[in-house]
C-alpha atoms as one frame of an Amber mdcrd trajectory, in Angstrom:
protein
 -12.862 -18.180   2.731 -11.117 -18.446  -0.622  -8.795 -21.227  -1.567  -5.594
 -20.996  -3.577  -4.231 -23.607  -5.916  -0.561 -24.438  -5.670  -0.089 -24.474
  -9.461   2.140 -21.423  -9.632   5.493 -21.294 -11.371   8.302 -18.901 -12.047
   8.734 -17.291 -15.443  11.656 -14.866 -15.073  14.011 -13.993 -12.231  16.470
 -11.095 -12.344  18.343  -8.696 -10.090  16.849  -5.186 -10.117  17.656  -2.125
  -7.958  19.230  -4.172  -5.161  16.402  -6.707  -4.992  15.548  -9.876  -6.886
  12.613  -9.522  -9.256  10.481 -12.572  -9.965   7.840 -12.895 -12.671   5.503
 -15.535 -11.301   2.831 -17.300 -13.311  -0.226 -17.506 -11.047  -3.644 -19.003
 -11.632  -4.675 -15.588 -12.971  -1.708 -14.685 -15.144   1.805 -13.374 -14.580
   2.694 -10.990 -11.773   5.971  -9.263 -10.856   7.349  -9.511  -7.307  10.510
  -7.678  -6.213  12.056  -9.262  -3.117  14.341  -7.374  -0.721  15.988  -8.688
   2.439  16.554 -11.933   4.304  14.205 -14.689   3.161  14.334 -16.222   6.651
  12.572 -13.209   8.188   8.784 -12.694   8.399   7.221 -11.395   5.203   5.912
  -7.900   4.529   3.852  -7.800   1.322   3.265  -4.452  -0.383   0.814  -3.438
  -3.110   0.873   0.048  -4.725  -1.817   2.404  -5.951  -3.055   2.720  -9.523
  -0.296   3.358 -12.114   2.454   3.029  -9.472   4.918   0.309  -8.511   7.229
  -0.202  -5.555   9.756   2.319  -6.886   7.190   5.112  -7.238   4.945   4.237
  -4.273   7.232   2.979  -1.470  10.663   4.416  -2.278  10.185   7.424   0.018
   9.349   5.192   2.989  12.204   2.764   2.396  14.672   5.584   1.732  13.811
   7.078   5.134  16.694   5.632   7.210  14.761   5.072  10.453  11.783   3.467
   8.693  14.059   1.349   6.516  15.975   0.089   9.550  12.704  -0.774  11.293
  11.182  -2.620   8.341  14.258  -4.327   6.900  15.446  -5.359  10.362  12.193
  -7.235  10.958  10.942  -8.286   7.526  11.766  -9.627   4.126   9.905  -7.314
   1.727   7.818  -8.720  -1.134   6.748  -5.873  -3.440   3.882  -7.079  -5.651
   3.119  -4.944  -8.697  -0.333  -4.956 -10.307  -0.105  -6.813 -13.641   1.869
  -4.730 -16.129   2.859  -2.045 -13.593   6.440  -3.206 -12.987   9.397  -1.264
 -14.389   9.872  -1.918 -18.098   6.569  -3.790 -18.454   5.326  -4.504 -21.973
   1.664  -4.003 -22.913  -0.478  -6.926 -21.796  -1.989  -8.708 -24.773  -5.618
  -7.946 -25.575  -6.163 -11.726 -25.580  -5.561 -11.768 -21.800  -8.804 -11.232
 -19.831  -9.089  -8.167 -17.590  -8.821  -9.374 -14.000 -11.338  -8.487 -11.301
 -10.334  -7.202  -7.864 -11.115 -10.655  -6.439  -8.775 -12.303  -8.937  -6.028
  -9.810  -8.080  -6.466 -10.720  -4.398  -6.241 -14.396  -5.329  -2.974 -13.615
  -7.140  -1.569 -12.449  -3.803  -2.406 -15.856  -2.311  -0.656 -17.564  -5.247
   2.443 -15.419  -4.665   2.509 -16.472  -1.016   2.197 -20.110  -2.070   5.059
 -19.764  -4.542   7.420 -18.431  -1.864   6.145 -20.873   0.756   4.866 -18.099
   3.014   2.292 -18.560   5.743   0.866 -15.511   7.518   2.234 -12.143   6.366
   2.094  -8.436   7.194   0.471  -6.343   4.445   1.160  -2.746   3.377  -1.025
  -1.219   0.652  -1.786   2.228  -0.744  -5.321   3.233  -1.897  -6.201   0.750
  -4.683  -3.451  -1.552  -3.391  -4.865  -1.179   0.123  -8.225  -2.359  -1.198
  -6.644  -5.442  -2.832  -4.811  -6.396   0.366  -7.889  -5.756   2.543  -9.920
  -7.948   0.196  -7.158 -10.558   0.435  -7.375 -10.348   4.245 -11.136 -10.910
   4.202 -10.804 -13.934   1.909  -7.713 -15.488   3.536  -7.949 -14.338   7.143
  -5.502 -16.895   8.505  -2.781 -15.618   6.135  -2.696 -12.009   7.384  -0.891
 -10.999  10.585  -1.694  -7.308  10.254  -2.759  -4.597   7.814  -0.919  -1.321
   7.205  -3.222   0.689   4.949  -2.532   4.082   3.401  -5.562   6.134   2.243
  -7.513   2.895   1.782 -10.685   2.139  -0.148 -13.276  -0.178   1.372 -16.627
   0.631  -0.251 -17.912   0.261  -3.791 -17.227   3.429  -5.813 -19.758   6.223
  -5.471 -21.505   7.348  -8.649 -19.177  10.349  -8.753 -16.034   8.244  -8.450
 -17.370   5.640 -10.868 -18.083   8.285 -13.521 -14.728  10.001 -12.949 -12.915
   6.665 -13.318 -14.956   5.865 -16.410 -13.828   9.108 -18.060 -10.213   8.302
 -17.128 -10.639   4.779 -18.521 -11.895   6.073 -21.846  -9.029   8.568 -22.148
  -6.486   5.875 -21.266  -7.971   3.412 -23.735  -8.265   5.779 -26.699  -5.518
   8.368 -26.128  -2.969   6.824 -23.747  -1.007   8.532 -20.988  -1.644  12.150
 -21.982  -1.396  15.302 -19.883  -5.010  15.112 -18.671  -4.546  11.608 -17.253
  -1.249  12.490 -15.584  -2.811  15.504 -13.880  -5.736  13.369 -12.660  -3.331
  10.829 -11.206  -1.077  13.430  -9.581  -4.137  15.019  -7.941  -5.070  11.547
  -6.698  -1.625  11.004  -5.142  -0.387  14.338  -3.785  -1.550  17.420  -1.923
  -1.758  20.807  -3.615   1.252  21.964  -1.556   3.676  19.639  -3.345   1.962
  19.769  -6.753   2.867  23.451  -6.911   1.184  26.415  -8.586   1.989  29.319
 -10.877   3.983  30.858  -8.008   5.461  27.682  -6.482   7.230  24.971  -8.526
   6.135  21.384  -8.038   8.265  19.305  -5.700  10.899  16.772  -6.697   8.664
  13.824  -5.771   5.932  15.062  -8.117   8.425  15.647 -10.931   9.856  12.154
 -10.432   6.361  10.625 -10.415   5.435  12.524 -13.583   8.489  11.069 -15.326
   7.664   7.540 -14.177   4.082   7.883 -15.403   5.429   8.674 -18.878   7.014
   5.213 -18.928   3.798   3.337 -18.089   1.787   1.314 -20.570  -1.623   2.985
 -20.634  -3.479  -0.233 -21.482  -2.041  -1.906 -18.364  -3.163   0.993 -16.165
  -6.593   0.819 -17.836  -6.872  -2.821 -16.782  -6.180  -2.096 -13.103  -8.543
   0.876 -13.170 -11.275  -1.373 -14.574 -10.777  -3.797 -11.677 -10.864  -1.055
  -9.039 -13.884   0.657 -10.595 -15.725  -2.666 -10.389 -14.854  -3.316  -6.745
 -17.499  -4.366  -4.231 -18.246  -3.156  -0.709 -16.149  -4.726   2.053 -18.012
  -3.091   4.941 -19.606  -6.248   6.331 -16.451  -8.302   5.851 -14.427  -5.727
   7.803 -16.436  -6.486  10.941 -15.054 -10.040  10.916 -11.389  -9.035  10.690
  -9.391  -9.713  13.844  -5.908  -8.815  12.646  -4.476  -5.524  13.861  -4.954
  -2.681  11.408  -3.155   0.664  11.198  -4.608   3.224   8.780  -2.737   6.282
   7.512  -4.582   8.956   5.553  -3.557  12.390   4.346  -6.031  15.086   5.336
  -6.021  16.338   1.724  -6.530  12.890   0.219  -9.571  12.509  -2.067 -10.209
   9.312  -0.090 -10.060  10.863   3.391 -13.738  10.233   4.165 -13.434   6.652
   2.912 -10.602   5.982   5.375 -12.638   7.439   8.245 -15.591   5.280   7.229
 -13.381   2.193   7.150 -11.998   2.975  10.597 -15.543   3.230  12.001 -16.304
  -0.320  10.808 -13.203  -1.953  12.280 -12.956  -3.284  15.821 -11.486  -0.405
  17.835  -9.523  -2.826  20.016  -7.376  -3.837  17.066  -7.236  -0.718  14.891
  -5.816   2.807  14.865  -6.073   5.806  12.578  -3.271   8.227  11.716  -4.259
  11.462   9.987  -1.327  13.225   8.351  -1.821  16.943   7.979  -0.999  18.815
   4.758  -0.640  15.534   2.862  -2.327  13.752  -0.042  -3.056  10.055  -0.484
   0.428   8.621  -0.998   1.786   9.309   2.479   4.614   6.819   1.825   6.110
   9.291  -0.662   4.907  12.711   0.470   5.463  12.444   4.237   7.081   9.089
   5.068   8.578  10.449   8.313   5.053  10.891   9.681   4.640   7.110   9.515
   7.645   6.187  11.641   6.433   6.464  15.245   2.947   5.000  14.577   4.667
   2.107  12.756   6.935   1.559  15.736   4.016   1.439  18.180   2.114  -0.890
  15.867   4.976  -3.337  15.322   5.880  -3.318  19.002   2.598  -5.159  19.575
   4.172  -8.056  17.635   7.383  -7.938  19.664   9.279  -6.287  16.795  11.807
  -3.504  17.255  14.461  -1.392  15.574  18.123  -2.343  16.087  19.601  -0.517
  19.073  22.079   1.508  17.050  19.133   3.245  15.360  17.018   3.651  18.493
  18.827   6.500  20.229  16.212   9.146  19.503  14.215  10.152  22.608  11.126
  10.234  20.355  11.449   6.568  19.538   8.888   4.401  21.365  11.082   1.398
  20.672  14.031   2.674  22.693  14.493   0.133  25.539  13.675   2.702  28.236
  10.378   3.584  26.553   8.746   0.156  26.349   5.894  -0.455  28.775   3.567
  -3.480  29.077   0.516  -1.310  28.425   1.759  -0.480  24.923   1.808  -4.170
  24.038  -1.893  -4.693  24.701  -4.430  -4.907  21.843  -6.386  -2.078  23.465
  -3.442   0.244  22.853  -4.217   0.100  19.144  -7.533   1.820  19.799  -5.676
   5.094  20.339  -6.233   7.673  17.613  -2.886   9.082  16.518  -2.647  12.439
  14.740   0.815  13.258  13.398   1.363  16.838  12.330   4.011  16.381   9.669
   6.596  14.428  11.688   5.400  15.327  15.175   2.955  13.135  17.089   0.267
  13.925  19.598  -1.908  11.305  21.283  -5.626  11.541  22.014  -6.950   8.857
  24.326
């Protein structure tokens, strides 16, 4: 198990988009954390995918009223951005070493130490899901549960490694050009929302394209280097005992990786949600599909949505719907398959 030093300090603190943004100096450099909600509540830590931040990776989920009421009612949200991925980030100096995935996971521990947090809930997307899963394997006592979206768990295949290497070279020498943006959009979204010659791309893709234009390519290159050098977590997954809920879009390039990860986890504590007609970033493309599985998952911790938002007959957290069986760890072994925003259960 890894250890974290307490020598972390704050660099900058400012109000941004309704939350308070902190720039915290950790043992592995500065990291941005945007904090939303009541600091007295349990912590939910998020980590986005490559080239994204909390505004471009989790906005859809937190703008969904039912999901927002569920999460903000129960948690204080700590959005960690990969180094240099926050809004308005400057290029990281070439004198600063490129961090490994392990060092990024250790940064998460330093952030928790800075805020005085103990055990937390974690929500990560693809590369961010890998960082938080790695964090959970190194600091098992600090993770209450894992919410993973299109996660990575194995070392990159030769195909992925080569593809990432080509992207790295383009980023390093040419910056955020059209080729890189198209590669990233294919990574995030399904073909349905990316559009075609007959169908225009959706608003979420257009918004993401604009946000990518504002990114510092050298900072994205650094995170890509870390993720392309990641190691296999398969054996470590077998030792995890925290509950884990995995979402994956059926059109995600990482669909098979999520299925492989699910097969390695203890079925008593884990569940898989496959979202049809969706890419990797389910939090943006189909956030409504996450609501009911999230409710079932959090109910196992005794968490709930406020009553004024729980009037829907579909809501498993409505008082009349709660049953003791749903609170058992075995209930998380159910495989859930939402079709867009509708849920069917397979025992």
